[in-house]
C-alpha positions, 0 to 999 in steps of 0.5 A, a space after each residue: 451161839 447165843 442162848 435164848 433166855 426164856 421169857 417169863 409167862 404172864 401169870 393168869 389170875 382167875 377172875 372171881 365169880 359171884 357165889 350164887 344165892 341159894 334158891 328157896 325150894 318150895 315144898 309142895 303142900 301135902 295132900 290127904 291120903 284117901 282112906 281105903 273103901 271099906 269092903 263089905 263082908 261077903 255073903 255066905 255062899 250056899 246054905 249054912 250047912 256048907 259052912 264049917 269051922 275054918 271057912 273064914 271067907 264064907 266060900 264053902 271051902 277051907 283054903 289058904 285064903 282063910 288062913 290069910 284072913 285070920 292072919 290079917 285079923 290077928 294083925 289088927 285089921 278088921 275081921 271080914 267074912 265069917 269071922 265066927 268060923 275062924 276062931 278054931 281054938 275057941 279062945 274068943 280071938 282070931 290069932 295066928 294060931 287059928 291061921 296055923 291050924 288051917 295050914 296044918 289041916 291043909 297039909 294033912 297034919 291035923 283035922 279041924 274041929 267038926 263043930 263050931 265053938 260053942 260061942 260061934 255064931 253068937 256074935 
């Protein structure tokens, strides 16, 4: 019986394709970021007798919000509210130490000053 001789397959040569040209991406023109609107300092609620050292937001109560305002001022944001009541260590600056004093007061570790610093209210 005769054996079949395999026929060599024709080699398929791929057709070269053109390399695509890169497209130039246009970068959008940046737009200016709007500046945040300045917030007016709150008007002290009630009379001045209700405000006391540590009441940085002038709401008549000492809360964690007062500590937050002190930390924001310590980080360089403009002080808001009753900043003159926020300087609890009377060093003339709003610092993280003032915020810490508020938080310690709120959990009962220490008591705040009963009178404002001598320079408070003179700003």
